[in-house]
C-alpha positions, 0 to 999 in steps of 0.5 A: 550461627555459622561456623568460621572455617579453620585457618590452614597452616601455610605450606612449607617451602625450603628457602629459594626452592621454587626460584631454584627450580626455574633458575636453570632456564638462565643460560647466561648467568653472572659469576661475579659472586663466585669465590676468587679461587673458583673464578681463578680456576675458571679463568685458567681452565678456559685458556686450555680447553672447553669448560664442563659444568653441572648446572641444576637449579641454583647449583652451578659447579665447574667439573675441572677433571672432565674434558670436552673437545674444542677450545675458546677463541678471544675477540676483543671489543671496545671497553664497555661499562655496564651496571646491573641492579638487583632490587628483589629476589626474582632479579637476584635468582635470575642474575646470580643463581649460584649464589642467590641463596647466600645473598638473600640476607645482604639484599634484605639488609641493603635493599639493593645489590649492584654490579659495576662492570667494564667489558673488554672482550669475550671467549667463544668455543669453536665446537658448536655441539658437545654430546655426553659420549664425547666427554672424558674423565670424571664427568659424573653429573655433567649437564652443560658446557660453557660456550662463551664468557665475557671478561673484564673488570667488576665490583660487586657491592651492597648498595646503589651504583650512585654511591661510587664508581668502578674505579673508587674503592669503599671508604674513599671520598672527595673527587672520585666519589659520586655520593656520600653513602657507605657501601659494602664491597662483596667481591671485585676483580681487575682495575678500570685503568687496565681495561683497554682493547687488545688482541688478548685479555689484558692483564688486570682486566680478564676476570670472568663476568658472565658465562654462556652455557648450553646443555650437552647435545644442544647447539649454542644459540646463534646470534640474532639476525639483523632485520631484513626488508619484508618488501617483495618484488613482483615477479613476471607471469609464472610458467604453467604448473606453478603460481606466484607467492612471496615474489617467487614461482612455486610448483602446484603439483599435487602429491598423491602418495608419500612413503614414510619411514617405518614406524610412522604414517602420513597425517596429511601434512607430515610423517608422524610416529605411530601411536600404540594401542595398549592391550588391556582395557579402557584404563590403558588408553592414555598410557602412551601420552607422554611420548613425544612424537618424532623426538627420536631416541638415544640408545645403548646396547651391552652384554651382561652375564645374563645376556644382551641388555640395552636401554633407550632414552629420550636424549643423549644426556639422559642416556649418557647418565644411565649408561655411566651409572651402569658402568660404575655398577659393573653391569655393562661388559660389552664392546659396544655400549656408547649412546647412539641415536635411533629414529625408533625404539621398542617400547612398552608401558606398565601400570602397577595399580589402577590410577598409578602413573604408568612407567615407560620402558624402551629398548634398542631391539625387539628381542630385548624389549620382549624379554624384559616385558616377559620377565616383568609379567612373570615376576609381578602378580600385582600388575594393573595394565601392561602394553605390548612391545611396539616400535615407537618413534 
């Protein structure tokens, strides 16, 4: 007799957890499911200054006391009607990540959620990039800024769009209705009759519909360029020392020597960062694998009671958050402590135990790096592998 394998207990997964972990990739979420007070605050805030947001998984929160440079300009368009159908959880978390968890029950009961929208214009920021060190006020947790917003009128309801139009309220029947089924209105804002093309958001048709966000330090996405012709006009004979390619003449001079910046070398096609060989054994061969070559660093330097202190992070957002934490704790007492970009940083890695994931530490100056490495080596007796301080791009 062959014993049957024991059944395995299903892995626990918090409601919406896996979908929330990827929802942050949606940079144009709808906001129609927001409470009326929150949408009103967003609409009012966008009239005076750029909106700063904390966007983490399915949590999307406006930070009203955080200020960023810039303002929005309004562009009107001919009124356009659009309908969004949400029929499964993937579509729910993709379209309305901030309210998806609370709407799962409505979707399961109705089978479909529908958003009827009338768009009349959009707001766009005049600031292409906002970095963490440009923010002022209560900005703890800030991750994104709102770079654009589509405005108009909408109705968000449980049921299919064939049941009623944007201008028909729930419960109405007769000439205006397009079906006999009952729908449940979840939220609505604005009226169809108010949606006309004007130089400013029209009264009664200026509700936020969809926002566009960009991570701090990241340029907003440029509009998709119109397709261009791929036909290449032939060129006449190219002069000596050049050859024709794609309709143009290109020099054929051979580059025999390239001077790369300090901390990098020529690999035959480009200047790339130097990798650092750890100082202890085969177990350390992969310690530097998680550094991205050519990424650059965002570093800050401060003075504490024990002397100079500084840290380097891979991007301005992470650097700004670490610096803010140290300011709150009172550990930075310097005159120069803002995050600044540097091409290279002094870094080392250590491994507490064999097989454990190595930890990375980067600093703005060799002296601070050496001091931190020395302190760790002197105070820890359980270190497995330690790499030396070395400059890394």
